[in-house]
PADOSE-613166 format. One record per atom (N, C-alpha, C, O): residue number from 1; residue in three letters; atom name; z, x, y. Coordinates in steps of 0.001 Angstrom, whole numbers. Layout:
PADOSE-613166
{pator NUM; 'ALA'; 'CA'; {Z; X; Y}}
...
This chain:
PADOSE-613166
{pator 1; 'UNK'; 'N'; {0; 839; -1178}}
{pator 1; 'UNK'; 'CA'; {0; 0; 0}}
{pator 1; 'UNK'; 'C'; {0; 886; 1243}}
{pator 1; 'UNK'; 'O'; {656; 1926; 1281}}
{pator 2; 'UNK'; 'N'; {-726; 467; 2229}}
{pator 2; 'UNK'; 'CA'; {-850; 1220; 3476}}
{pator 2; 'UNK'; 'C'; {319; 911; 4412}}
{pator 2; 'UNK'; 'O'; {837; -205; 4404}}
{pator 3; 'UNK'; 'N'; {738; 1891; 5218}}
{pator 3; 'UNK'; 'CA'; {1839; 1657; 6158}}
{pator 3; 'UNK'; 'C'; {1590; 464; 7085}}
{pator 3; 'UNK'; 'O'; {2514; -298; 7372}}
{pator 4; 'UNK'; 'N'; {363; 299; 7548}}
{pator 4; 'UNK'; 'CA'; {51; -830; 8429}}
{pator 4; 'UNK'; 'C'; {291; -2172; 7756}}
{pator 4; 'UNK'; 'O'; {744; -3123; 8393}}
{pator 5; 'UNK'; 'N'; {-17; -2245; 6458}}
{pator 5; 'UNK'; 'CA'; {216; -3481; 5701}}
{pator 5; 'UNK'; 'C'; {1704; -3780; 5567}}
{pator 5; 'UNK'; 'O'; {2131; -4928; 5684}}
{pator 6; 'UNK'; 'N'; {2476; -2748; 5323}}
{pator 6; 'UNK'; 'CA'; {3925; -2920; 5201}}
{pator 6; 'UNK'; 'C'; {4515; -3385; 6524}}
{pator 6; 'UNK'; 'O'; {5347; -4292; 6562}}
{pator 7; 'UNK'; 'N'; {4077; -2758; 7601}}
{pator 7; 'UNK'; 'CA'; {4557; -3141; 8929}}
{pator 7; 'UNK'; 'C'; {4196; -4593; 9212}}
{pator 7; 'UNK'; 'O'; {5025; -5355; 9709}}
{pator 8; 'UNK'; 'N'; {2974; -4975; 8899}}
{pator 8; 'UNK'; 'CA'; {2531; -6350; 9120}}
{pator 8; 'UNK'; 'C'; {3382; -7339; 8325}}
{pator 8; 'UNK'; 'O'; {3788; -8374; 8853}}
{pator 9; 'UNK'; 'N'; {3653; -7022; 7049}}
{pator 9; 'UNK'; 'CA'; {4469; -7899; 6200}}
{pator 9; 'UNK'; 'C'; {5876; -8048; 6758}}
{pator 9; 'UNK'; 'O'; {6418; -9152; 6814}}
{pator 10; 'UNK'; 'N'; {6462; -6932; 7169}}
{pator 10; 'UNK'; 'CA'; {7818; -6987; 7729}}
{pator 10; 'UNK'; 'C'; {7847; -7797; 9020}}
{pator 10; 'UNK'; 'O'; {8739; -8622; 9218}}
{pator 11; 'UNK'; 'N'; {6881; -7566; 9893}}
{pator 11; 'UNK'; 'CA'; {6829; -8330; 11146}}
{pator 11; 'UNK'; 'C'; {6671; -9824; 10877}}
{pator 11; 'UNK'; 'O'; {7280; -10644; 11563}}
{pator 12; 'UNK'; 'N'; {5874; -10175; 9900}}
{pator 12; 'UNK'; 'CA'; {5678; -11584; 9553}}
{pator 12; 'UNK'; 'C'; {6990; -12217; 9109}}
{pator 12; 'UNK'; 'O'; {7344; -13310; 9552}}
{pator 13; 'UNK'; 'N'; {7706; -11523; 8234}}
{pator 13; 'UNK'; 'CA'; {8979; -12050; 7732}}
{pator 13; 'UNK'; 'C'; {10030; -12150; 8834}}
{pator 13; 'UNK'; 'O'; {10763; -13136; 8912}}
{pator 14; 'UNK'; 'N'; {10099; -11143; 9671}}
{pator 14; 'UNK'; 'CA'; {11081; -11158; 10760}}
{pator 14; 'UNK'; 'C'; {10762; -12280; 11745}}
{pator 14; 'UNK'; 'O'; {11667; -12966; 12220}}
{pator 15; 'UNK'; 'N'; {9481; -12467; 12051}}
{pator 15; 'UNK'; 'CA'; {9082; -13565; 12940}}
{pator 15; 'UNK'; 'C'; {9437; -14925; 12354}}
{pator 15; 'UNK'; 'O'; {9864; -15820; 13083}}
{pator 16; 'UNK'; 'N'; {9266; -15088; 11055}}
{pator 16; 'UNK'; 'CA'; {9638; -16339; 10403}}
{pator 16; 'UNK'; 'C'; {11137; -16579; 10514}}
{pator 16; 'UNK'; 'O'; {11570; -17700; 10779}}
{pator 17; 'UNK'; 'N'; {11921; -15542; 10315}}
{pator 17; 'UNK'; 'CA'; {13373; -15676; 10434}}
{pator 17; 'UNK'; 'C'; {13765; -16023; 11867}}
{pator 17; 'UNK'; 'O'; {14647; -16854; 12087}}
{pator 18; 'UNK'; 'N'; {13121; -15397; 12832}}
{pator 18; 'UNK'; 'CA'; {13402; -15699; 14238}}
{pator 18; 'UNK'; 'C'; {13068; -17163; 14545}}
{pator 18; 'UNK'; 'O'; {13830; -17840; 15236}}
{pator 19; 'UNK'; 'N'; {11945; -17648; 14041}}
{pator 19; 'UNK'; 'CA'; {11570; -19045; 14241}}
{pator 19; 'UNK'; 'C'; {12571; -19993; 13585}}
{pator 19; 'UNK'; 'O'; {12896; -21043; 14139}}
{pator 20; 'UNK'; 'N'; {13049; -19621; 12420}}
{pator 20; 'UNK'; 'CA'; {14051; -20426; 11730}}
{pator 20; 'UNK'; 'C'; {15343; -20493; 12545}}
{pator 20; 'UNK'; 'O'; {15971; -21547; 12641}}
{pator 21; 'UNK'; 'N'; {15727; -19376; 13121}}
{pator 21; 'UNK'; 'CA'; {16922; -19347; 13974}}
{pator 21; 'UNK'; 'C'; {16748; -20282; 15168}}
{pator 21; 'UNK'; 'O'; {17641; -21070; 15483}}
{pator 22; 'UNK'; 'N'; {15613; -20193; 15820}}
{pator 22; 'UNK'; 'CA'; {15348; -21031; 16992}}
{pator 22; 'UNK'; 'C'; {15360; -22517; 16643}}
{pator 22; 'UNK'; 'O'; {15965; -23320; 17354}}
{pator 23; 'UNK'; 'N'; {14701; -22875; 15565}}
{pator 23; 'UNK'; 'CA'; {14651; -24291; 15186}}
{pator 23; 'UNK'; 'C'; {16007; -24797; 14711}}
{pator 23; 'UNK'; 'O'; {16340; -25964; 14918}}
{pator 24; 'UNK'; 'N'; {16783; -23940; 14082}}
{pator 24; 'UNK'; 'CA'; {18113; -24340; 13626}}
{pator 24; 'UNK'; 'C'; {19034; -24622; 14800}}
{pator 24; 'UNK'; 'O'; {19796; -25589; 14784}}
{pator 25; 'UNK'; 'N'; {18963; -23781; 15810}}
{pator 25; 'UNK'; 'CA'; {19793; -23985; 16996}}
{pator 25; 'UNK'; 'C'; {19454; -25322; 17649}}
{pator 25; 'UNK'; 'O'; {20347; -26039; 18100}}
{pator 26; 'UNK'; 'N'; {18180; -25653; 17698}}
{pator 26; 'UNK'; 'CA'; {17738; -26888; 18330}}
{pator 26; 'UNK'; 'C'; {18277; -28127; 17611}}
{pator 26; 'UNK'; 'O'; {18422; -29187; 18221}}
{pator 27; 'UNK'; 'N'; {18571; -27995; 16327}}
{pator 27; 'UNK'; 'CA'; {19041; -29133; 15538}}
{pator 27; 'UNK'; 'C'; {20554; -29305; 15562}}
{pator 27; 'UNK'; 'O'; {21066; -30313; 15076}}
{pator 28; 'UNK'; 'N'; {21271; -28342; 16117}}
{pator 28; 'UNK'; 'CA'; {22730; -28391; 16099}}
{pator 28; 'UNK'; 'C'; {23292; -29011; 17376}}
{pator 28; 'UNK'; 'O'; {22670; -28971; 18437}}
{pator 29; 'UNK'; 'N'; {24454; -29568; 17245}}
{pator 29; 'UNK'; 'CA'; {25168; -30127; 18387}}
{pator 29; 'UNK'; 'C'; {25852; -28990; 19139}}
{pator 29; 'UNK'; 'O'; {26675; -28279; 18563}}
{pator 30; 'UNK'; 'N'; {25522; -28807; 20425}}
{pator 30; 'UNK'; 'CA'; {26064; -27666; 21179}}
{pator 30; 'UNK'; 'C'; {27590; -27644; 21281}}
{pator 30; 'UNK'; 'O'; {28186; -26569; 21352}}
{pator 31; 'UNK'; 'N'; {28215; -28795; 21289}}
{pator 31; 'UNK'; 'CA'; {29681; -28832; 21406}}
{pator 31; 'UNK'; 'C'; {30372; -28655; 20061}}
{pator 31; 'UNK'; 'O'; {31332; -27894; 19942}}
{pator 32; 'UNK'; 'N'; {29882; -29355; 19059}}
{pator 32; 'UNK'; 'CA'; {30526; -29315; 17743}}
{pator 32; 'UNK'; 'C'; {30249; -28024; 16985}}
{pator 32; 'UNK'; 'O'; {31071; -27587; 16181}}
{pator 33; 'UNK'; 'N'; {29105; -27418; 17236}}
{pator 33; 'UNK'; 'CA'; {28684; -26250; 16460}}
{pator 33; 'UNK'; 'C'; {28561; -24996; 17311}}
{pator 33; 'UNK'; 'O'; {27712; -24143; 17053}}
{pator 34; 'UNK'; 'N'; {29399; -24890; 18314}}
{pator 34; 'UNK'; 'CA'; {29314; -23778; 19267}}
{pator 34; 'UNK'; 'C'; {29392; -22409; 18568}}
{pator 34; 'UNK'; 'O'; {28598; -21518; 18870}}
{pator 35; 'UNK'; 'N'; {30336; -22240; 17646}}
{pator 35; 'UNK'; 'CA'; {30483; -20938; 16989}}
{pator 35; 'UNK'; 'C'; {29315; -20629; 16057}}
{pator 35; 'UNK'; 'O'; {28899; -19476; 15949}}
{pator 36; 'UNK'; 'N'; {28787; -21644; 15388}}
{pator 36; 'UNK'; 'CA'; {27621; -21444; 14529}}
{pator 36; 'UNK'; 'C'; {26399; -21083; 15369}}
{pator 36; 'UNK'; 'O'; {25634; -20190; 15004}}
{pator 37; 'UNK'; 'N'; {26217; -21765; 16477}}
{pator 37; 'UNK'; 'CA'; {25111; -21459; 17382}}
{pator 37; 'UNK'; 'C'; {25217; -20034; 17891}}
{pator 37; 'UNK'; 'O'; {24217; -19320; 17968}}
{pator 38; 'UNK'; 'N'; {26413; -19624; 18233}}
{pator 38; 'UNK'; 'CA'; {26621; -18259; 18703}}
{pator 38; 'UNK'; 'C'; {26226; -17240; 17634}}
{pator 38; 'UNK'; 'O'; {25596; -16226; 17936}}
{pator 39; 'UNK'; 'N'; {26594; -17512; 16406}}
{pator 39; 'UNK'; 'CA'; {26237; -16607; 15304}}
{pator 39; 'UNK'; 'C'; {24735; -16561; 15079}}
{pator 39; 'UNK'; 'O'; {24167; -15492; 14856}}
{pator 40; 'UNK'; 'N'; {24099; -17713; 15137}}
{pator 40; 'UNK'; 'CA'; {22649; -17767; 14954}}
{pator 40; 'UNK'; 'C'; {21944; -17048; 16100}}
{pator 40; 'UNK'; 'O'; {20947; -16359; 15882}}
{pator 41; 'UNK'; 'N'; {22454; -17204; 17312}}
{pator 41; 'UNK'; 'CA'; {21870; -16497; 18454}}
{pator 41; 'UNK'; 'C'; {21978; -14991; 18284}}
{pator 41; 'UNK'; 'O'; {21068; -14254; 18665}}
{pator 42; 'UNK'; 'N'; {23083; -14532; 17714}}
{pator 42; 'UNK'; 'CA'; {23230; -13100; 17443}}
{pator 42; 'UNK'; 'C'; {22202; -12648; 16406}}
{pator 42; 'UNK'; 'O'; {21629; -11567; 16539}}
{pator 43; 'UNK'; 'N'; {21967; -13444; 15397}}
{pator 43; 'UNK'; 'CA'; {20933; -13127; 14400}}
{pator 43; 'UNK'; 'C'; {19556; -13074; 15044}}
{pator 43; 'UNK'; 'O'; {18732; -12224; 14708}}
{pator 44; 'UNK'; 'N'; {19317; -13994; 15976}}
{pator 44; 'UNK'; 'CA'; {18038; -14007; 16671}}
{pator 44; 'UNK'; 'C'; {17861; -12742; 17511}}
{pator 44; 'UNK'; 'O'; {16764; -12186; 17571}}
{pator 45; 'UNK'; 'N'; {18926; -12289; 18156}}
{pator 45; 'UNK'; 'CA'; {18855; -11035; 18923}}
{pator 45; 'UNK'; 'C'; {18553; -9863; 18001}}
{pator 45; 'UNK'; 'O'; {17779; -8974; 18355}}
{pator 46; 'UNK'; 'N'; {19155; -9860; 16829}}
{pator 46; 'UNK'; 'CA'; {18873; -8801; 15854}}
{pator 46; 'UNK'; 'C'; {17409; -8841; 15406}}
{pator 46; 'UNK'; 'O'; {16790; -7796; 15211}}
{pator 47; 'UNK'; 'N'; {16865; -10031; 15247}}
{pator 47; 'UNK'; 'CA'; {15444; -10164; 14903}}
{pator 47; 'UNK'; 'C'; {14573; -9557; 15994}}
{pator 47; 'UNK'; 'O'; {13624; -8829; 15700}}
{pator 48; 'UNK'; 'N'; {14888; -9850; 17243}}
{pator 48; 'UNK'; 'CA'; {14099; -9291; 18348}}
{pator 48; 'UNK'; 'C'; {14181; -7767; 18349}}
{pator 48; 'UNK'; 'O'; {13189; -7090; 18620}}
{pator 49; 'UNK'; 'N'; {15366; -7224; 18047}}
{pator 49; 'UNK'; 'CA'; {15514; -5771; 17966}}
{pator 49; 'UNK'; 'C'; {14643; -5212; 16849}}
{pator 49; 'UNK'; 'O'; {13963; -4202; 17033}}
{pator 50; 'UNK'; 'N'; {14663; -5861; 15703}}
{pator 50; 'UNK'; 'CA'; {13839; -5405; 14589}}
{pator 50; 'UNK'; 'C'; {12352; -5484; 14924}}
{pator 50; 'UNK'; 'O'; {11585; -4585; 14581}}
{pator 51; 'UNK'; 'N'; {11954; -6548; 15586}}
{pator 51; 'UNK'; 'CA'; {10552; -6695; 15988}}
{pator 51; 'UNK'; 'C'; {10161; -5574; 16939}}
{pator 51; 'UNK'; 'O'; {9081; -4998; 16808}}
{pator 52; 'UNK'; 'N'; {11021; -5263; 17885}}
{pator 52; 'UNK'; 'CA'; {10735; -4172; 18827}}
{pator 52; 'UNK'; 'C'; {10589; -2837; 18102}}
{pator 52; 'UNK'; 'O'; {9697; -2051; 18420}}
{pator 53; 'UNK'; 'N'; {11455; -2583; 17139}}
{pator 53; 'UNK'; 'CA'; {11392; -1338; 16360}}
{pator 53; 'UNK'; 'C'; {10064; -1267; 15599}}
{pator 53; 'UNK'; 'O'; {9391; -237; 15613}}
{pator 54; 'UNK'; 'N'; {9694; -2362; 14940}}
{pator 54; 'UNK'; 'CA'; {8467; -2366; 14155}}
{pator 54; 'UNK'; 'C'; {7236; -2255; 15051}}
{pator 54; 'UNK'; 'O'; {6254; -1617; 14671}}
{pator 55; 'UNK'; 'N'; {7274; -2864; 16227}}
{pator 55; 'UNK'; 'CA'; {6141; -2753; 17148}}
{pator 55; 'UNK'; 'C'; {5987; -1320; 17656}}
{pator 55; 'UNK'; 'O'; {4867; -853; 17860}}
{pator 56; 'UNK'; 'N'; {7100; -623; 17861}}
{pator 56; 'UNK'; 'CA'; {7008; 780; 18285}}
{pator 56; 'UNK'; 'C'; {6396; 1641; 17197}}
{pator 56; 'UNK'; 'O'; {5544; 2483; 17482}}
{pator 57; 'UNK'; 'N'; {6812; 1445; 15963}}
{pator 57; 'UNK'; 'CA'; {6277; 2280; 14870}}
{pator 57; 'UNK'; 'C'; {4840; 1874; 14558}}
{pator 57; 'UNK'; 'O'; {4056; 2703; 14096}}
{pator 58; 'UNK'; 'N'; {4477; 600; 14804}}
{pator 58; 'UNK'; 'CA'; {3116; 128; 14549}}
{pator 58; 'UNK'; 'C'; {2112; 912; 15393}}
{pator 58; 'UNK'; 'O'; {974; 1112; 14968}}
{pator 59; 'UNK'; 'N'; {2513; 1350; 16565}}
{pator 59; 'UNK'; 'CA'; {1616; 2110; 17440}}
{pator 59; 'UNK'; 'C'; {1219; 3441; 16810}}
{pator 59; 'UNK'; 'O'; {159; 3982; 17125}}
{pator 60; 'UNK'; 'N'; {2055; 3972; 15924}}
{pator 60; 'UNK'; 'CA'; {1748; 5250; 15272}}
{pator 60; 'UNK'; 'C'; {809; 5068; 14086}}
{pator 60; 'UNK'; 'O'; {153; 6018; 13657}}
{pator 61; 'UNK'; 'N'; {743; 3862; 13562}}
{pator 61; 'UNK'; 'CA'; {-96; 3606; 12390}}
{pator 61; 'UNK'; 'C'; {-1171; 2652; 12766}}
{pator 61; 'UNK'; 'O'; {-1999; 2293; 11929}}
C-alpha cells in the first residue's frame, strides 16, 4: 500500500468520526447532557488535531 493511500484512508475515517461527533452533539439536550457534550467536543477537537497532522504529512507524499 502506498503512503498516500494510507493517509487518505486515515483522513476519511477521522472525518467520519468528526461528523459523528457533530451530529451527536446536535441531538443532545444542552442542559441535561452538558458533560457529555463537553466530552464529545473534546473528541471533536482531537479529530481536528489529527486531521491537521495528516494534512501536514500529506504534503510530503
